C-alpha positions in Angstrom: 2.3 22.3 -8.1 3.9 20.9 -11.3 2.5 17.5 -12.2 5.4 16.8 -14.7 7.5 13.9 -13.6 11.3 14.2 -13.6 13.5 12.3 -16.0 14.6 10.0 -13.2 11.0 9.3 -12.3 10.1 8.6 -15.9 13.1 6.2 -16.2 12.1 4.4 -13.1 8.6 4.0 -14.3 9.8 2.7 -17.7 12.1 0.1 -16.0 9.4 -1.1 -13.7 6.9 -1.3 -16.5 9.3 -3.3 -18.6 10.0 -5.9 -15.8 6.3 -6.2 -14.9 5.1 -6.5 -18.5 7.6 -9.3 -19.2 6.9 -11.2 -16.0 3.3 -10.6 -15.0 1.3 -12.6 -17.5 -2.2 -14.0 -17.0 -0.6 -17.5 -16.7 1.9 -16.3 -14.1 -0.9 -14.6 -12.0 -2.8 -17.9 -12.0 0.3 -19.7 -10.7 0.7 -17.2 -7.9 -3.0 -17.3 -7.0 -2.9 -21.1 -6.9 -0.7 -21.0 -3.8 2.6 -19.1 -4.3 3.0 -16.3 -1.7 4.1 -13.6 -4.2 6.0 -13.3 -7.4 9.6 -13.9 -6.3 10.9 -13.7 -9.9 9.7 -10.1 -10.1 11.0 -9.4 -6.7 14.5 -10.7 -7.7 14.4 -8.6 -10.9 13.5 -5.5 -8.8 16.3 -6.3 -6.4 18.9 -6.7 -9.3 17.7 -3.3 -10.8 18.0 -1.8 -7.3 14.3 -0.8 -7.4 13.8 -2.1 -3.9 16.3 0.5 -2.8 14.9 3.4 -4.7 13.6 5.2 -1.6 16.3 4.0 0.8 19.6 5.7 1.7 22.7 5.3 -0.5 24.7 4.6 2.6 22.7 1.3 2.9 23.0 0.5 -0.8 19.9 2.2 -2.0 19.3 5.0 -4.6 18.6 7.7 -2.1 15.3 9.0 -3.6 12.0 9.2 -1.8 8.3 8.8 -1.7 7.6 10.2 -5.1 9.9 7.7 -6.7 8.5 4.8 -4.7 5.0 5.9 -5.7 5.9 5.8 -9.4 6.8 2.2 -8.9 3.7 1.4 -6.9 1.5 2.9 -9.7 3.0 0.3 -12.1 2.5 -2.4 -9.5 -1.2 -1.4 -9.5 -1.4 -1.3 -13.2 -0.2 -4.8 -13.6 -1.9 -6.1 -10.4 1.5 -7.4 -9.5 1.6 -9.6 -6.4 4.8 -8.2 -4.7 5.3 -6.7 -1.2 6.8 -3.4 -2.4 4.6 -1.2 -0.2 4.8 -3.4 2.8 8.5 -4.1 2.9 9.9 -0.9 1.5 7.3 1.8 2.0 5.9 0.9 5.4 8.8 -0.9 7.1 12.2 -0.1 5.5 11.5 3.6 5.0 10.4 3.9 8.6 13.7 2.4 9.8 15.6 4.6 7.4 13.9 7.7 8.7 13.6 7.0 12.4 15.8 4.0 13.2 19.2 4.0 14.8 22.4 3.4 12.8 22.4 -0.2 14.2 18.8 -0.8 13.1 19.5 0.6 9.6 22.6 -1.6 9.2 20.8 -4.7 10.5 17.8 -4.4 8.2 18.1 -2.1 5.2 20.8 -3.9 3.1 18.9 -7.2 3.1 15.6 -5.4 2.1 17.4 -3.8 -0.8 19.0 -7.0 -2.1 15.6 -8.8 -1.7 16.8 -11.4 0.8 14.7 -10.1 3.7 11.1 -9.1 3.9 9.7 -6.7 6.5 6.2 -5.4 7.0 4.1 -3.2 9.4 1.0 -3.9 11.5 -1.3 -0.8 11.7 -4.8 -2.2 11.6 -6.8 -3.6 14.5 -10.2 -5.3 14.7 -13.3 -3.2 14.3 -13.0 0.5 13.5 -9.9 1.2 15.6 -8.1 4.4 14.6 -4.6 3.5 13.4 -3.3 6.6 15.0 -4.6 5.5 18.4 -3.7 1.8 18.7 -5.5 -0.4 21.2 -2.5 -2.7 21.3 -0.6 -1.7 24.5 3.1 -1.5 25.3 4.5 -1.1 28.8 8.0 -1.2 30.1 9.2 -4.5 31.5 12.8 -4.4 32.7 15.0 -3.0 30.0 12.5 -3.9 27.3 8.8 -3.6 26.5 5.8 -6.0 26.9 3.2 -5.9 24.0 -0.4 -7.1 24.3 -3.0 -6.8 21.7 -4.2 -7.9 18.3 -3.4 -6.7 14.8 -5.3 -7.7 11.6 -4.6 -7.5 7.9 -0.9 -7.4 8.3 0.4 -7.5 4.7 2.8 -10.5 4.1 2.8 -10.9 7.9 3.4 -14.6 7.8 6.4 -14.2 5.5 8.2 -11.3 7.2 11.4 -11.6 9.2 10.3 -8.6 11.3 7.0 -6.8 11.8 6.8 -3.1 12.8 4.0 -3.0 15.4 2.3 0.2 16.6 1.2 0.2 20.2 0.0 2.7 22.8 2.7 3.5 25.4 0.5 5.6 27.6 -1.9 8.5 27.6 -2.0 9.9 24.1 1.4 8.4 23.2 2.4 5.5 21.1 5.4 3.7 19.7 6.6 1.4 17.0 8.4 -1.8 17.9 10.3 -4.3 15.8 8.7 -7.7 16.6 10.1 -11.1 15.7 7.2 -13.2 14.6 8.8 -16.3 16.0 9.3 -15.0 19.6 7.5 -16.0 22.7 4.1 -14.4 23.1 3.6 -13.8 19.4 1.1 -15.8 17.4 0.8 -15.3 13.6 -2.2 -16.6 11.7 -1.8 -16.6 8.0 -4.8 -15.3 6.0 -5.7 -14.1 2.5 -7.6 -11.0 1.7 -10.0 -10.0 -1.0 -7.2 -9.2 -3.5 -5.6 -12.6 -2.7 -2.6 -10.9 -1.0 -1.2 -13.0 1.8 -1.9 -11.3 5.1 -1.8 -12.3 8.7 -3.5 -11.7 12.0 -1.1 -11.0 14.8 -1.8 -11.9 18.5 0.5 -10.4 21.1 0.2 -11.9 24.5 3.0 -10.8 26.7 5.4 -10.5 23.8 8.7 -9.1 25.0 10.9 -6.8 22.8 14.3 -5.5 23.7 14.8 -1.8 24.2 17.0 -1.8 21.0 13.9 -2.9 19.0 12.1 0.4 19.5 11.9 2.6 16.4 12.5 6.2 17.5 11.9 7.5 21.0 8.9 5.9 22.8 8.0 9.3 24.3 7.6 10.8 20.8 6.7 7.5 19.1 3.3 8.9 17.9 5.3 10.8 15.2 6.6 7.5 14.0 3.1 6.0 13.9 1.9 9.0 11.9 4.8 8.7 9.5 4.0 5.0 8.8 0.3 5.8 8.4 1.0 8.6 5.9 3.2 6.5 3.7 0.6 3.7 3.9 -2.1 6.0 2.6 0.2 7.4 -0.1 1.2 4.0 -1.2 -2.4 2.7 -1.4 -3.4 5.7 -3.4 -0.5 5.4 -5.8 -1.3 1.8 -6.4 -4.9 2.7 -7.0 -4.0 5.3 -9.7 -2.3 2.6 -11.7 -5.0 0.1 -11.0 -7.9 2.2 -12.1 -6.1 3.7 -15.1 -5.3 0.2 -16.5 -8.8 -1.2 -15.7 -10.4 1.7 -17.7 -7.9 1.2 -20.6 -8.7 -2.5 -20.7 -12.4 -1.7 -20.7 -12.1 0.9 -23.4 -10.4 -1.6 -25.6 -13.0 -4.2 -25.0 -16.1 -2.0 -25.8 -14.3 -0.7 -28.9 -14.0 -4.3 -30.2 -17.0 -6.1 -28.8 -20.0 -5.9 -31.1 -23.7 -6.0 -30.3 -26.4 -5.7 -33.0 -23.6 -5.3 -35.6 -22.0 -2.3 -33.9 -19.2 -1.9 -31.4 -20.4 -1.3 -27.8 -18.5 2.0 -27.8 -21.0 3.4 -30.3 -23.9 3.1 -27.8 -24.4 6.2 -25.8 -25.1 4.5 -22.5 -21.8 2.6 -22.7 -19.9 5.7 -23.8 -21.3 7.9 -21.0 -20.5 5.3 -18.3 -16.9 5.1 -19.6 -16.7 8.9 -19.6 -17.9 9.1 -16.0 -15.3 6.5 -15.0 -12.6 8.6 -16.8 -13.6 11.6 -14.7 -13.2 9.6 -11.5 -9.9 8.2 -12.6 -8.5 11.7 -13.3 -9.8 13.0 -9.9 -8.1 10.1 -8.1 -4.9 10.8 -10.0 -4.9 14.5 -9.3 -5.8 14.1 -5.6 -3.2 11.3 -5.1 -0.2 13.0 -6.7 -1.0 16.3 -5.0 -1.0 14.6 -1.7 2.2 12.5 -2.4 4.0 15.7 -3.6 3.1 17.4 -0.3 4.3 14.4 1.7 7.6 14.2 -0.3 8.2 17.9 0.2 7.8 17.6 3.9 4.7 19.8 3.9 1.5 19.2 5.9 -0.2 16.4 3.9 -2.7 14.7 6.3 -5.8 16.4 4.8 -4.6 15.9 1.2 -4.0 12.2 1.9 -7.4 11.8 3.5 -9.0 13.4 0.4 -7.0 11.2 -1.9 -8.0 8.1 0.0 -11.6 9.2 -0.1 -11.5 9.4 -3.9 -9.8 6.0 -4.0 -12.6 4.5 -1.9 -15.6 6.4 -3.3 -14.7 7.2 -7.0 -12.7 4.0 -7.3 -15.6 1.8 -6.6 -17.6 3.6 -9.3 -14.7 3.0 -11.7 -14.4 -0.7 -10.7 -18.2 -1.2 -11.0 -18.4 0.5 -14.4 -15.5 -1.5 -15.8 -17.1 -4.7 -14.6 -20.5 -3.8 -15.9 -19.3 -2.8 -19.3 -17.7 -6.2 -19.7 -21.0 -7.9 -19.2 -20.5 -11.7 -18.7 -16.8 -11.4 -19.5 -16.4 -9.4 -16.3 -17.0 -12.5 -14.1 -14.8 -14.9 -16.2 -11.8 -15.5 -14.1 -9.8 -16.4 -17.2 -10.2 -12.7 -18.3 -8.1 -10.1 -16.4 -10.7 -7.5 -15.3 -11.9 -9.4 -12.3 -8.6 -8.9 -10.6 -8.9 -5.2 -10.8 -12.3 -5.3 -9.2 -11.0 -7.4 -6.3 -8.0 -5.1 -5.8 -10.2 -2.1 -5.9 -12.4 -3.5 -3.0 -9.3 -4.2 -1.0 -7.8 -0.8 -1.5 -11.1 0.8 -0.7 -11.3 -0.7 2.8 -7.7 -0.8 3.9 -7.1 1.9 6.5 -10.6 3.1 6.3 -13.2 3.6 3.5 -14.9 6.7 2.3 -16.9 7.4 5.5 -13.8 7.0 7.6 -11.8 9.5 5.5 -14.7 12.0 5.6 -14.7 11.8 9.4 -10.9 12.4 9.4 -11.3 15.4 7.1 -14.1 16.8 9.3 -12.0 16.4 12.4 -9.1 18.3 10.8 -11.4 21.1 9.6 -13.0 21.4 13.0 -9.6 21.7 14.7 -8.6 24.6 12.5 -8.9 28.0 14.2 -11.8 30.1 13.0 
């Protein structure tokens, strides 16, 4: 594959970087962390620049591009540790509706996502080590609609979303995705905050009824929709991680080049240099694995194994990078007035979301075992 980005992708990256560099200051991040749900000023700027519509159809007001272009934006979000729901609202929810939804569903939800007035999200994770592709949450027909029962955890921006895409089992080895109104009967939303300080929610479904028109795709083949959301979730997490680890290492390189000990910059000490070099190797491995997987996904090629490999590198190599950057900063690494601690917190959250290193190795093993000899 060719790792060279197109002119359009470079322009999108530059525009996102400009907005985020101007808006995401240490002072602004403290304001958001003190209780604001997310940076709505950045969100409004993204909407005015039509960046929220980059991967959504032109017929709905978007730009008509795809996963590669969204991933470019997510890399910048990670680099700036920007508290915005780009992956949740656009990547997980809106792109799923655009790909699998009915014309009525697209008309009802996509324009308001693109202009920033509406927020959507998706609920894939469940308590314990539940497989996102085999949800324990159940859905059974009730009249002309469906009854949902179960529990979802770690729903990004779940307490703020107008609608939540919920994956649920519809029978033996089948599943579907349903548009759930958080305010409807039988739905309980508990607001939480995760390690990275992102607002999340736990979702309790106890006899929640959704209309037949709220099903995304055909329930009989809904597992394809679940897989589609899961793939984009992994791709988006990995793209965010590329920007996160690259920027964390750059901040660290600048710090050890300027910080002196015994009259010499830390970067002149072999131990510090080797630790930074090892982190650089991991960052480049994460970058190569991630963009290879996203390219396969964007081209419509089989990407499950590549995505699992990329997520493994994010979880395994990413933690080495985060720990090295924290360690090389010494006492400054735990000073919350200094930016590097946010990168460590985000790294831990990205590591565990949708399965850490061991979970990805198990997925890779299952896929290899299923291949004909």
